[in-house]
ZADO-1210 file (C-alpha; in nm, 4 decimals, padded with zeros to 6 digits):
<atoms>
<atom x="00.1466" y="-03.3734" z="00.1720" code="MET" pos="1"/>
<atom x="00.0634" y="-03.1011" z="-00.0834" code="GLY" pos="2"/>
<atom x="00.0970" y="-02.7275" z="-00.0233" code="GLN" pos="3"/>
<atom x="-00.2774" y="-02.6762" z="00.0241" code="ILE" pos="4"/>
<atom x="-00.2887" y="-02.9467" z="00.2910" code="GLU" pos="5"/>
<atom x="00.0160" y="-02.8002" z="00.4661" code="GLU" pos="6"/>
<atom x="-00.1408" y="-02.4551" z="00.4574" code="LEU" pos="7"/>
<atom x="-00.4675" y="-02.5855" z="00.6000" code="ARG" pos="8"/>
<atom x="-00.2751" y="-02.7567" z="00.8785" code="ARG" pos="9"/>
<atom x="-00.1009" y="-02.4277" z="00.9661" code="ALA" pos="10"/>
<atom x="-00.4348" y="-02.2447" z="00.9601" code="ILE" pos="11"/>
<atom x="-00.6001" y="-02.5012" z="01.1862" code="ASN" pos="12"/>
<atom x="-00.3025" y="-02.5142" z="01.4220" code="LYS" pos="13"/>
<atom x="-00.3168" y="-02.1379" z="01.4772" code="ASN" pos="14"/>
<atom x="-00.6943" y="-02.1025" z="01.4675" code="GLY" pos="15"/>
<atom x="-00.6898" y="-01.8428" z="01.1900" code="TRP" pos="16"/>
<atom x="-01.0042" y="-01.7357" z="01.0097" code="ARG" pos="17"/>
<atom x="-00.8987" y="-01.4288" z="00.8110" code="GLY" pos="18"/>
<atom x="-00.6081" y="-01.2662" z="00.6305" code="ILE" pos="19"/>
<atom x="-00.5665" y="-00.8977" z="00.5484" code="GLY" pos="20"/>
<atom x="-00.3285" y="-00.7837" z="00.2772" code="MET" pos="21"/>
<atom x="-00.1990" y="-00.4416" z="00.1870" code="ASP" pos="22"/>
<atom x="-00.2295" y="-00.3471" z="-00.1818" code="ILE" pos="23"/>
<atom x="00.0366" y="-00.1037" z="-00.3042" code="ASP" pos="24"/>
<atom x="00.3761" y="-00.2721" z="-00.3438" code="HIS" pos="25"/>
<atom x="00.2416" y="-00.5828" z="-00.1718" code="THR" pos="26"/>
<atom x="00.0243" y="-00.7294" z="-00.4478" code="ILE" pos="27"/>
<atom x="00.0852" y="-00.4746" z="-00.7257" code="CYS" pos="28"/>
<atom x="00.3596" y="-00.2544" z="-00.8684" code="ASP" pos="29"/>
<atom x="00.1995" y="00.0870" z="-00.8302" code="SER" pos="30"/>
<atom x="00.5269" y="00.2800" z="-00.8490" code="GLY" pos="31"/>
<atom x="00.5024" y="00.3724" z="-01.2195" code="PRO" pos="32"/>
<atom x="00.1365" y="00.4729" z="-01.1796" code="VAL" pos="33"/>
<atom x="00.2421" y="00.7413" z="-00.9312" code="TRP" pos="34"/>
<atom x="00.5932" y="00.8268" z="-01.0439" code="ASP" pos="35"/>
<atom x="00.5399" y="00.8772" z="-01.4180" code="VAL" pos="36"/>
<atom x="00.2688" y="01.1490" z="-01.3872" code="PRO" pos="37"/>
<atom x="00.4667" y="01.3198" z="-01.1098" code="MET" pos="38"/>
<atom x="00.7820" y="01.3162" z="-01.3226" code="GLN" pos="39"/>
<atom x="00.5879" y="01.4602" z="-01.6161" code="GLN" pos="40"/>
<atom x="00.4696" y="01.7484" z="-01.3985" code="LEU" pos="41"/>
<atom x="00.8258" y="01.8118" z="-01.2815" code="CYS" pos="42"/>
<atom x="00.9487" y="01.8139" z="-01.6423" code="GLU" pos="43"/>
<atom x="00.6901" y="02.0803" z="-01.7326" code="LYS" pos="44"/>
<atom x="00.7977" y="02.2930" z="-01.4371" code="VAL" pos="45"/>
<atom x="01.1657" y="02.2505" z="-01.5250" code="ALA" pos="46"/>
<atom x="01.1089" y="02.3595" z="-01.8853" code="ARG" pos="47"/>
<atom x="00.9036" y="02.6581" z="-01.7739" code="GLU" pos="48"/>
<atom x="01.1626" y="02.7931" z="-01.5309" code="CYS" pos="49"/>
<atom x="01.4813" y="02.6784" z="-01.7053" code="GLY" pos="50"/>
<atom x="01.6236" y="02.4411" z="-01.4456" code="VAL" pos="51"/>
<atom x="01.7035" y="02.0711" z="-01.4569" code="SER" pos="52"/>
<atom x="01.4367" y="01.8024" z="-01.4306" code="ASP" pos="53"/>
<atom x="01.6438" y="01.6462" z="-01.1527" code="GLU" pos="54"/>
<atom x="01.6276" y="01.9612" z="-00.9384" code="GLU" pos="55"/>
<atom x="01.2473" y="01.9813" z="-00.9522" code="ILE" pos="56"/>
<atom x="01.2048" y="01.6058" z="-00.9103" code="TRP" pos="57"/>
<atom x="01.4290" y="01.6076" z="-00.6022" code="ARG" pos="58"/>
<atom x="01.2291" y="01.8892" z="-00.4424" code="GLN" pos="59"/>
<atom x="00.9004" y="01.7191" z="-00.5287" code="TRP" pos="60"/>
<atom x="01.0136" y="01.3864" z="-00.3824" code="ARG" pos="61"/>
<atom x="01.1331" y="01.5576" z="-00.0649" code="ASN" pos="62"/>
<atom x="00.7922" y="01.7202" z="-00.0175" code="MET" pos="63"/>
<atom x="00.6169" y="01.3933" z="-00.0985" code="ASN" pos="64"/>
<atom x="00.8265" y="01.2001" z="00.1545" code="ASP" pos="65"/>
<atom x="00.7767" y="01.4674" z="00.4205" code="ALA" pos="66"/>
<atom x="00.3994" y="01.4424" z="00.3798" code="MET" pos="67"/>
<atom x="00.4165" y="01.0642" z="00.3920" code="TYR" pos="68"/>
<atom x="00.6072" y="01.0772" z="00.7195" code="LEU" pos="69"/>
<atom x="00.3437" y="01.3140" z="00.8591" code="THR" pos="70"/>
<atom x="00.0278" y="01.1390" z="00.7391" code="THR" pos="71"/>
<atom x="00.1401" y="00.7981" z="00.6138" code="GLY" pos="72"/>
<atom x="00.0014" y="00.8884" z="00.2726" code="GLY" pos="73"/>
<atom x="-00.0479" y="01.1791" z="00.0377" code="VAL" pos="74"/>
<atom x="-00.4083" y="01.2973" z="00.0154" code="HIS" pos="75"/>
<atom x="-00.5016" y="01.3988" z="-00.3428" code="PRO" pos="76"/>
<atom x="-00.5575" y="01.7652" z="-00.2556" code="ARG" pos="77"/>
<atom x="-00.2119" y="01.7889" z="-00.1004" code="LYS" pos="78"/>
<atom x="-00.0640" y="01.7610" z="-00.4475" code="TYR" pos="79"/>
<atom x="-00.2075" y="02.1056" z="-00.5155" code="HIS" pos="80"/>
<atom x="-00.0327" y="02.2383" z="-00.2050" code="LEU" pos="81"/>
<atom x="00.2929" y="02.0888" z="-00.3284" code="MET" pos="82"/>
<atom x="00.2408" y="02.2417" z="-00.6731" code="ALA" pos="83"/>
<atom x="00.1666" y="02.5802" z="-00.5150" code="SER" pos="84"/>
<atom x="00.4938" y="02.5670" z="-00.3230" code="LYS" pos="85"/>
<atom x="00.6829" y="02.4838" z="-00.6424" code="ILE" pos="86"/>
<atom x="00.5125" y="02.7783" z="-00.8152" code="ALA" pos="87"/>
<atom x="00.6095" y="03.0097" z="-00.5293" code="HIS" pos="88"/>
<atom x="00.9700" y="02.8895" z="-00.5124" code="ASP" pos="89"/>
<atom x="01.0248" y="02.9299" z="-00.8887" code="TYR" pos="90"/>
<atom x="00.8005" y="03.2326" z="-00.9478" code="ASN" pos="91"/>
<atom x="00.5610" y="03.0449" z="-01.1760" code="LEU" pos="92"/>
<atom x="00.1958" y="03.1121" z="-01.2540" code="ASP" pos="93"/>
<atom x="00.0012" y="02.9424" z="-00.9690" code="PRO" pos="94"/>
<atom x="-00.2953" y="02.8774" z="-01.1962" code="GLY" pos="95"/>
<atom x="-00.0781" y="02.6958" z="-01.4477" code="GLN" pos="96"/>
<atom x="00.0845" y="02.4748" z="-01.1854" code="THR" pos="97"/>
<atom x="-00.2569" y="02.3927" z="-01.0345" code="ARG" pos="98"/>
<atom x="-00.3732" y="02.2859" z="-01.3797" code="GLN" pos="99"/>
<atom x="-00.0686" y="02.0637" z="-01.4215" code="TRP" pos="100"/>
<atom x="-00.1273" y="01.9148" z="-01.0763" code="ALA" pos="101"/>
<atom x="-00.4895" y="01.8444" z="-01.1701" code="GLY" pos="102"/>
<atom x="-00.3808" y="01.6638" z="-01.4860" code="GLU" pos="103"/>
<atom x="-00.1328" y="01.4635" z="-01.2809" code="MET" pos="104"/>
<atom x="-00.3998" y="01.3641" z="-01.0283" code="ARG" pos="105"/>
<atom x="-00.6380" y="01.2470" z="-01.3004" code="ARG" pos="106"/>
<atom x="-00.3687" y="01.0256" z="-01.4495" code="LYS" pos="107"/>
<atom x="-00.2822" y="00.8762" z="-01.1097" code="ILE" pos="108"/>
<atom x="-00.6375" y="00.8085" z="-00.9965" code="TYR" pos="109"/>
<atom x="-00.7615" y="00.6572" z="-01.3221" code="THR" pos="110"/>
<atom x="-00.4739" y="00.4119" z="-01.3718" code="ALA" pos="111"/>
<atom x="-00.4612" y="00.0551" z="-01.2445" code="VAL" pos="112"/>
<atom x="-00.1191" y="-00.1038" z="-01.1840" code="PRO" pos="113"/>
<atom x="-00.0279" y="-00.4564" z="-01.2840" code="ASP" pos="114"/>
<atom x="-00.0487" y="-00.7288" z="-01.0226" code="LEU" pos="115"/>
<atom x="00.2814" y="-00.8830" z="-00.9247" code="TYR" pos="116"/>
<atom x="00.3515" y="-01.2302" z="-01.0654" code="PRO" pos="117"/>
<atom x="00.2097" y="-01.4916" z="-00.8318" code="GLY" pos="118"/>
<atom x="-00.0575" y="-01.2661" z="-00.6809" code="THR" pos="119"/>
<atom x="-00.3574" y="-01.4420" z="-00.8335" code="ARG" pos="120"/>
<atom x="-00.2205" y="-01.7856" z="-00.7518" code="GLU" pos="121"/>
<atom x="-00.1501" y="-01.6834" z="-00.3919" code="THR" pos="122"/>
<atom x="-00.4962" y="-01.5368" z="-00.3423" code="ILE" pos="123"/>
<atom x="-00.6584" y="-01.8457" z="-00.4950" code="ALA" pos="124"/>
<atom x="-00.4576" y="-02.0763" z="-00.2666" code="THR" pos="125"/>
<atom x="-00.5472" y="-01.8809" z="00.0471" code="LEU" pos="126"/>
<atom x="-00.9133" y="-01.8878" z="-00.0518" code="LYS" pos="127"/>
<atom x="-00.9060" y="-02.2618" z="-00.1206" code="GLU" pos="128"/>
<atom x="-00.7477" y="-02.3163" z="00.2206" code="ALA" pos="129"/>
<atom x="-01.0458" y="-02.1457" z="00.3831" code="GLY" pos="130"/>
<atom x="-00.9222" y="-01.8019" z="00.4911" code="LEU" pos="131"/>
<atom x="-01.1487" y="-01.4985" z="00.4610" code="GLN" pos="132"/>
<atom x="-00.9552" y="-01.2446" z="00.2568" code="GLN" pos="133"/>
<atom x="-00.9678" y="-00.8659" z="00.2722" code="VAL" pos="134"/>
<atom x="-00.7487" y="-00.5843" z="00.1486" code="PHE" pos="135"/>
<atom x="-00.6289" y="-00.3092" z="00.3825" code="VAL" pos="136"/>
<atom x="-00.4991" y="00.0003" z="00.2071" code="THR" pos="137"/>
<atom x="-00.4309" y="00.3720" z="00.2157" code="HIS" pos="138"/>
<atom x="-00.5701" y="00.4249" z="-00.1353" code="ALA" pos="139"/>
<atom x="-00.8992" y="00.6192" z="-00.1636" code="PRO" pos="140"/>
<atom x="-01.2278" y="00.4266" z="-00.2086" code="PRO" pos="141"/>
<atom x="-01.2874" y="00.5341" z="-00.5700" code="GLY" pos="142"/>
<atom x="-00.9476" y="00.4073" z="-00.6783" code="LEU" pos="143"/>
<atom x="-00.9984" y="00.0838" z="-00.4856" code="ASN" pos="144"/>
<atom x="-01.3289" y="00.0221" z="-00.6635" code="LYS" pos="145"/>
<atom x="-01.1636" y="00.0720" z="-01.0022" code="LEU" pos="146"/>
<atom x="-00.8781" y="-00.1601" z="-00.9102" code="ARG" pos="147"/>
<atom x="-01.1018" y="-00.4376" z="-00.7790" code="MET" pos="148"/>
<atom x="-01.3172" y="-00.4271" z="-01.0918" code="LYS" pos="149"/>
<atom x="-01.0163" y="-00.4305" z="-01.3241" code="THR" pos="150"/>
<atom x="-00.8472" y="-00.7156" z="-01.1387" code="TRP" pos="151"/>
<atom x="-01.1670" y="-00.9184" z="-01.1012" code="GLY" pos="152"/>
<atom x="-01.1642" y="-00.8993" z="-00.7207" code="PHE" pos="153"/>
<atom x="-01.5056" y="-00.7328" z="-00.6816" code="GLU" pos="154"/>
<atom x="-01.6117" y="-00.9865" z="-00.4190" code="ASN" pos="155"/>
<atom x="-01.3155" y="-00.9109" z="-00.1923" code="THR" pos="156"/>
<atom x="-01.3778" y="-00.6479" z="00.0744" code="ARG" pos="157"/>
<atom x="-01.1481" y="-00.3461" z="00.0886" code="VAL" pos="158"/>
<atom x="-01.0834" y="-00.1460" z="00.4050" code="PHE" pos="159"/>
<atom x="-00.9427" y="00.1961" z="00.3253" code="SER" pos="160"/>
<atom x="-00.7680" y="00.4198" z="00.5764" code="GLU" pos="161"/>
<atom x="-00.8063" y="00.7945" z="00.5281" code="SER" pos="162"/>
<atom x="-00.5109" y="00.9505" z="00.3486" code="THR" pos="163"/>
<atom x="-00.5435" y="01.2454" z="00.5869" code="LEU" pos="164"/>
<atom x="-00.3823" y="01.0436" z="00.8644" code="ARG" pos="165"/>
<atom x="-00.1349" y="00.7627" z="00.9076" code="LYS" pos="166"/>
<atom x="-00.2467" y="00.4089" z="00.8394" code="LYS" pos="167"/>
<atom x="-00.2567" y="00.2766" z="01.1944" code="ASP" pos="168"/>
<atom x="-00.4209" y="00.0201" z="01.4221" code="TYR" pos="169"/>
<atom x="-00.7693" y="00.1666" z="01.3679" code="ARG" pos="170"/>
<atom x="-00.8146" y="00.0284" z="01.0180" code="VAL" pos="171"/>
<atom x="-00.6885" y="-00.3157" z="01.1274" code="TRP" pos="172"/>
<atom x="-00.9222" y="-00.3065" z="01.4277" code="ALA" pos="173"/>
<atom x="-01.2061" y="-00.2256" z="01.1878" code="GLN" pos="174"/>
<atom x="-01.1183" y="-00.5331" z="00.9823" code="VAL" pos="175"/>
<atom x="-01.1270" y="-00.7559" z="01.2897" code="ILE" pos="176"/>
<atom x="-01.4602" y="-00.6137" z="01.4023" code="SER" pos="177"/>
<atom x="-01.6197" y="-00.6352" z="01.0579" code="SER" pos="178"/>
<atom x="-01.5149" y="-00.9971" z="01.0109" code="LEU" pos="179"/>
<atom x="-01.6446" y="-01.0734" z="01.3619" code="ASN" pos="180"/>
<atom x="-01.3237" y="-01.2480" z="01.4622" code="ILE" pos="181"/>
<atom x="-01.0622" y="-01.2108" z="01.7353" code="PHE" pos="182"/>
<atom x="-00.7218" y="-01.0520" z="01.6651" code="PRO" pos="183"/>
<atom x="-00.5439" y="-01.3860" z="01.7095" code="TRP" pos="184"/>
<atom x="-00.7625" y="-01.5304" z="01.4335" code="GLU" pos="185"/>
<atom x="-00.6152" y="-01.2863" z="01.1801" code="MET" pos="186"/>
<atom x="-00.3009" y="-01.2747" z="00.9650" code="VAL" pos="187"/>
<atom x="-00.1652" y="-00.9394" z="00.8412" code="ALA" pos="188"/>
<atom x="00.0506" y="-00.8996" z="00.5294" code="VAL" pos="189"/>
<atom x="00.2082" y="-00.5793" z="00.3994" code="GLY" pos="190"/>
<atom x="00.5242" y="-00.3908" z="00.3074" code="ASP" pos="191"/>
<atom x="00.5013" y="-00.0936" z="00.5453" code="SER" pos="192"/>
<atom x="00.6413" y="-00.1530" z="00.8908" code="TRP" pos="193"/>
<atom x="00.4486" y="00.1304" z="01.0615" code="PRO" pos="194"/>
<atom x="00.1300" y="00.1024" z="00.8537" code="GLY" pos="195"/>
<atom x="00.1038" y="-00.2757" z="00.8332" code="ASP" pos="196"/>
<atom x="00.3270" y="-00.4677" z="01.0724" code="MET" pos="197"/>
<atom x="00.3287" y="-00.2306" z="01.3688" code="GLN" pos="198"/>
<atom x="-00.0297" y="-00.1149" z="01.3158" code="ALA" pos="199"/>
<atom x="-00.1576" y="-00.4733" z="01.2980" code="ALA" pos="200"/>
<atom x="00.0356" y="-00.5628" z="01.6127" code="ARG" pos="201"/>
<atom x="-00.1155" y="-00.2621" z="01.7911" code="ASP" pos="202"/>
<atom x="-00.4583" y="-00.3979" z="01.6930" code="ALA" pos="203"/>
<atom x="-00.3681" y="-00.7285" z="01.8591" code="GLY" pos="204"/>
<atom x="-00.2668" y="-00.9249" z="01.5484" code="ILE" pos="205"/>
<atom x="00.0427" y="-01.1316" z="01.6221" code="GLU" pos="206"/>
<atom x="00.0583" y="-01.3387" z="01.3010" code="ALA" pos="207"/>
<atom x="00.2214" y="-01.1087" z="01.0476" code="ARG" pos="208"/>
<atom x="00.4275" y="-01.1467" z="00.7301" code="VAL" pos="209"/>
<atom x="00.6349" y="-00.8529" z="00.6104" code="TRP" pos="210"/>
<atom x="00.6916" y="-00.8019" z="00.2387" code="VAL" pos="211"/>
<atom x="01.0392" y="-00.6512" z="00.2093" code="LYS" pos="212"/>
<atom x="00.9803" y="-00.2803" z="00.1337" code="PRO" pos="213"/>
<atom x="01.1120" y="-00.1210" z="-00.1832" code="LYS" pos="214"/>
<atom x="01.1859" y="00.2089" z="-00.0088" code="TRP" pos="215"/>
<atom x="01.3627" y="00.2823" z="00.3173" code="GLU" pos="216"/>
<atom x="01.0848" y="00.5198" z="00.4202" code="ILE" pos="217"/>
<atom x="00.8490" y="00.2214" z="00.4557" code="LEU" pos="218"/>
<atom x="01.0734" y="00.0702" z="00.7237" code="ARG" pos="219"/>
<atom x="00.9682" y="00.3465" z="00.9618" code="GLY" pos="220"/>
<atom x="01.1143" y="00.2935" z="01.3085" code="ASP" pos="221"/>
<atom x="01.1739" y="-00.0782" z="01.2600" code="TYR" pos="222"/>
<atom x="01.4056" y="-00.1890" z="01.5395" code="ALA" pos="223"/>
<atom x="01.4763" y="-00.5508" z="01.4541" code="GLY" pos="224"/>
<atom x="01.1605" y="-00.7312" z="01.5695" code="GLU" pos="225"/>
<atom x="01.1566" y="-01.0857" z="01.4345" code="LYS" pos="226"/>
<atom x="00.8761" y="-01.1155" z="01.1797" code="VAL" pos="227"/>
<atom x="00.8656" y="-01.3567" z="00.8844" code="PRO" pos="228"/>
<atom x="00.9850" y="-01.1597" z="00.5823" code="THR" pos="229"/>
<atom x="00.9412" y="-01.2360" z="00.2127" code="ILE" pos="230"/>
<atom x="01.0773" y="-01.0790" z="-00.1047" code="GLU" pos="231"/>
<atom x="00.7481" y="-01.0933" z="-00.2955" code="HIS" pos="232"/>
<atom x="00.3869" y="-01.2030" z="-00.2585" code="ILE" pos="233"/>
<atom x="00.4480" y="-01.5295" z="-00.4434" code="GLY" pos="234"/>
<atom x="00.6445" y="-01.6515" z="-00.1394" code="GLN" pos="235"/>
<atom x="00.3611" y="-01.5881" z="00.1075" code="LEU" pos="236"/>
<atom x="00.1998" y="-01.9322" z="00.1226" code="VAL" pos="237"/>
<atom x="00.5266" y="-02.1163" z="00.1774" code="GLN" pos="238"/>
<atom x="00.6353" y="-01.8596" z="00.4369" code="ALA" pos="239"/>
<atom x="00.3145" y="-01.9199" z="00.6326" code="ILE" pos="240"/>
<atom x="00.3744" y="-02.2946" z="00.6208" code="ILE" pos="241"/>
<atom x="00.7415" y="-02.2690" z="00.7181" code="ASP" pos="242"/>
<atom x="00.7032" y="-02.0100" z="00.9940" code="CYS" pos="243"/>
<atom x="00.3662" y="-02.0963" z="01.1463" code="PHE" pos="244"/>
<atom x="00.3014" y="-02.4581" z="01.0501" code="GLY" pos="245"/>
</atoms>
């Protein structure tokens, strides 16, 4: 029996009709898209005030992580608040740091990261097996539209949680409602424990596959719950077959 047939058997056995996948660090490597412009801003600040790049970068990352823990994401305008704090702490011109933050934002929100190897093949296999596919993300709608067009996924629906609050069960519940299916007819895939695995479970979705997170912060309050875990998206289809078939 081929992989497609095995996947279809697992889908039929569990009565699934849809699958929702996170985007950042699940299907694409968006780290450089965010980190490089932020590092460039920190380098400008360091040169201006005569301290090391590492000192500014460490402070910036700490603020970024603190905001993530509060909201589950960093809303674009919060970068200006972070830049203002840097300006205050190092006695810099606030207008100059706001300008640098604006340049950083434009670079971040006009760049499209590369898809991970195996992403297209995985998505094609899931589609061939008959699952409705959607993306569930914390990225803003404008950026999602640019990404979908660049990747050729314009026909795939994207559900975007507000970056002003944590990605939680509400966006997953919206997916279920919009697809007109029951929670047990849905599979959730993502790398964030609180934003994907726990949030999907809170929306009633039991079938979940966790992509091993790149950063500890994405583990949230994970306490050892047994959920199928993969290293990368290319392992998703076989994991579904092995764990749910």
